[in-house]
Each structure stands twice: as structure tokens, then as C-alpha cells.
C-alpha positions as CSV (number, residue, x, y, z in Angstrom):
1,X,0.2,-0.3,0.0
2,X,1.2,3.7,-1.0
3,X,1.5,5.9,2.5
4,X,2.8,9.1,3.6
5,X,4.7,10.5,6.6
6,X,3.1,12.8,8.6
7,X,5.3,15.6,7.7
8,X,4.3,15.0,4.1
9,X,0.4,15.0,5.4
10,X,0.9,18.4,7.0
11,X,3.0,20.1,4.2
12,X,0.3,18.8,1.6
13,X,-2.5,20.4,3.4
14,X,-0.5,23.5,4.0
15,X,-0.7,23.8,0.3
16,X,-4.1,22.7,-0.3
17,X,-5.1,25.4,1.9
18,X,-3.0,28.0,0.2
19,X,-4.4,27.1,-3.1
20,X,-7.9,26.8,-2.4
21,X,-7.7,23.1,-3.3
22,X,-8.8,21.5,0.3
23,X,-12.2,19.8,-1.2
24,X,-9.8,18.1,-3.7
25,X,-7.6,14.8,-3.5
26,X,-3.8,14.5,-4.2
27,X,-3.7,12.3,-7.3
28,X,-0.3,10.2,-7.0
29,X,0.8,8.3,-10.1
30,X,4.2,6.8,-11.4
31,X,5.8,5.7,-14.3
32,X,9.1,4.2,-15.6
33,X,11.5,6.5,-17.8
34,X,13.5,5.2,-20.3
35,X,16.6,4.6,-18.4
36,X,14.5,2.4,-16.1
37,X,13.9,4.5,-13.0
38,X,10.7,5.4,-11.9
39,X,9.3,9.2,-12.4
40,X,6.9,10.0,-9.6
41,X,4.1,12.6,-10.1
42,X,1.5,14.5,-7.8
43,X,-0.9,16.9,-7.8
44,X,-4.7,18.1,-6.6
45,X,-7.5,16.1,-8.7
46,X,-11.1,15.3,-8.6
47,X,-11.3,11.6,-7.6
48,X,-12.6,9.2,-10.4
49,X,-14.9,6.4,-10.1
50,X,-12.1,3.7,-10.8
51,X,-9.3,5.5,-8.7
52,X,-8.3,3.6,-5.5
53,X,-9.0,6.1,-2.8
54,X,-7.3,6.1,0.5
55,X,-7.3,8.8,3.0
56,X,-4.1,8.8,5.2
57,X,-3.1,10.9,7.8
58,X,-5.9,13.2,7.2
59,X,-5.2,13.9,3.3
60,X,-7.5,12.3,0.3
61,X,-5.3,10.3,-2.1
62,X,-6.2,8.7,-5.5
63,X,-4.4,6.7,-7.4
64,X,-5.5,4.9,-11.2
65,X,-5.1,1.7,-12.0
66,X,-2.4,1.5,-14.3
67,X,0.1,3.6,-11.6
68,X,-0.8,1.1,-8.5
69,X,1.8,-1.8,-9.0
70,X,4.4,1.3,-9.3
71,X,3.3,2.8,-6.1
72,X,3.2,-0.4,-4.0
73,X,5.1,0.0,-0.9
74,X,6.0,3.5,-1.9
75,X,6.2,6.3,0.6
76,X,5.9,10.0,0.3
77,X,7.9,12.0,2.4
78,X,8.7,15.6,3.0
79,X,12.3,16.4,4.1
80,X,15.0,18.8,4.1
81,X,17.4,18.0,1.4
82,X,19.8,20.4,2.2
83,X,19.7,23.3,5.1
84,X,16.6,25.7,4.4
85,X,15.9,23.0,1.1
86,X,12.6,21.2,1.9
87,X,11.0,19.2,-0.7
88,X,8.6,16.1,-1.3
89,X,10.5,12.6,-2.2
90,X,9.1,9.4,-3.0
91,X,10.9,6.6,-1.6
92,X,10.2,3.4,-3.4
93,X,9.7,-0.4,-0.9
94,X,12.4,-1.6,0.0
95,X,14.8,1.7,-0.7
96,X,16.7,4.0,1.2
97,X,15.7,7.5,1.0
98,X,17.1,8.9,-2.1
99,X,17.1,12.7,-2.4
100,X,17.5,12.3,-6.1
101,X,14.2,10.8,-7.2
102,X,12.7,12.8,-9.7
103,X,9.4,14.6,-8.7
104,X,7.1,16.7,-10.7
105,X,4.1,18.1,-9.3
106,X,1.0,19.9,-10.8
107,X,-2.4,20.1,-10.8
108,X,-3.5,23.0,-8.9
109,X,-1.6,24.0,-6.3
110,X,1.6,21.7,-5.6
111,X,3.8,23.3,-8.4
112,X,6.5,23.8,-5.9
113,X,6.4,21.2,-4.4
114,X,8.1,23.2,-1.2
115,X,7.2,25.1,1.2
């Protein structure tokens, strides 16, 4: 199952409130890049009928069916990468935190990903 840390949940709620996206879910997606790595994306969106719907630490999360296998066991965290530089990172199942994980944010209010 996909999860998120309390730090990520708090930041998502802050971003949603600042962008008037409180009534939208956080859509999370993943795909294989040409080099074999996994690219992750997220943004605020309306839930669709066939989405997996999760309520994690007060955050509504939706994942479309094709993305679910790549997100299984993945953790979304919000961390300080360097002093004063905070960002979301996706940690794949069984992996150590990797600040180099590719993250793209879109869909209403998560464009900066940071605080």
C-alpha cells in the first residue's frame, strides 16, 4: 500500500489550504522512465470512479489503476534536502531515502512542491 509520512501530510494540507484545493484529492502517479528509473508525479485532482481511494493522515489520496503496482509500498515524505531546502521525495519499497528521486508536481497548487 502507498503511504505518506506525517510531515508530508502536514505539508500537503498547507499547500491545499494555500491554493484553495482543500476539496480535491492528492493524485499520485508513477511510470518507468526510458532509463528504467521510476518517475513520480502528484497534484490536486478530482477522484475518478475507478481510482484507488485512500485517506492517509487526513489527506485524501487517489491513484489510478495503472499506477498502483509501481506505487505499492512507496512512501511519500517531506524532508530537508539541504539546510533550508525542503521538498517531497518518493521512497520506493525497500529503498533507502533517495533525494535524487524525480518528482514532478502539477494539477493546481503543488507546482513548487516545497514550503
